[in-house]
Every structure is written in C-alpha cells, then in structure tokens.
N, C-alpha and C positions, 0 to 999 in steps of 0.2 A: 955608604951604599944605600940605595933605595929599592925597596920592594914595591912593585906596582901590581896590584891584584885586581882583576876585573872578572866579573861573572855576568853571564848573559842568560836571559830567558828568551826562548824563540817561539814563534808562532808556527802553526801548521800541524799536520799529522805527525805522530811519532816518527814515521819513516822519513818524512820531509825534514823534520828537525835534525834527525841523525845524519842525513845526507849533507845538509848545510854545515853542521858541526864538524863533520869529518873533513870537508873541503877547507873550512876555516882553520882547523887544527894543522893540516898539512901546510897551508900557506904561512901560518905564524911560525911554525918550526923552522922555516928556512931563513927567517929574519936575522938571527945572530950573525949569519955569514955576510949580510949586506948592510946592516946598520951598526956602525962602529961602536956606538955607546951601549948597545944591547949586549950585556955580558952573558945572559942566559934567559931562556924562556921555557916554561913548562906549561903544557896545555892538557887539561883533562876534560873528558866528556862524561857527564853524569851517568852512572850505571844503576842508580837507585830509582826505580819507578815510582816510589812514594814521595820523591822530591820534585819540585817544579822548575828548578834552574837547570839549564842544559850544559853550559860550558863554564869552566873557570881557567884563568891563565894567571901565572905568576911570572913576571919579568923582573930582572935585576939590572939596574943601571947605576953608574957611579954617583950621580947627584940628582937632586930634585929638578934642576934645570934640564937634565937629560931625559926626563920623562916627556917633556914637551918636544925635544928633538926626535925622540922615538915616535911619538904620536903623530908628528907632522911629516915624517919621512914618507916619500912616495910609495915605498914597498909596504909600509904599514897601512897607509891609506888604501892601497889596492887590496890588501888582505881583508881589511875591515869592510870593504864594499861587498865582499862575498856574502855577508849576512843579509844584505839587501832588505827587502820587505819582510823577511822572516824575523828580524830583530824586534822583540816585544819590549824588553826592559834590559837595562844595563846598570850595574852598580860597581863602584871602584873605590879602592882604598890605596893610598900611597903612604908609605911610612919609611922613616930612616932607621937603619940598623947600625948600631954603634960597633 
C-alpha cells in the first residue's frame, strides 16, 4: 500500500483561499467512487491561523505505479484544476506502508 500525501499553500485573501480549498476538498472527496485504484482519500483544511499551508490530503493506493494512475485520471486532473491561479506551492511525499 502507498500513502500519497500532498500539501498546498494558496494565494489570495484568507476568504479566497478558504473558498478555493473548500471546492477542492469537495471535488477530491468524490474521487474514490470514480478512480478504481484510489482506496481512500482524506482532505483537511488548515484551521490554525499561525500556519501558512492551507490544504493537506492523504490518499491511499495499492502500488507506487497507482499514484501515477490516480494523478493522470481525468477526474483528478479536473479537481486539481480548481486550484487554478490560487496555487502558490505544493509539496508531496509518497511512501510504502508494509
């Protein structure tokens, strides 16, 4: 099993960032029903105003190759496009769980 963890820092006012984050979260949470390799996904929106990253997601897929299947799936691409010009930074870690 592979855990795919991604965090995003957004641009814009706090209200703009929250609106984009909520749309993105809603779109991502529908993906397990349409992407076969996506076993689960959890999406969190930062509630701590002292931190600068806005969104974190943890997705679970069976293999490292499935990370790419998930990433290239049209439903995922459409969800990612919701970040648009608001995306400032992205960081990712993929690791295998034994």
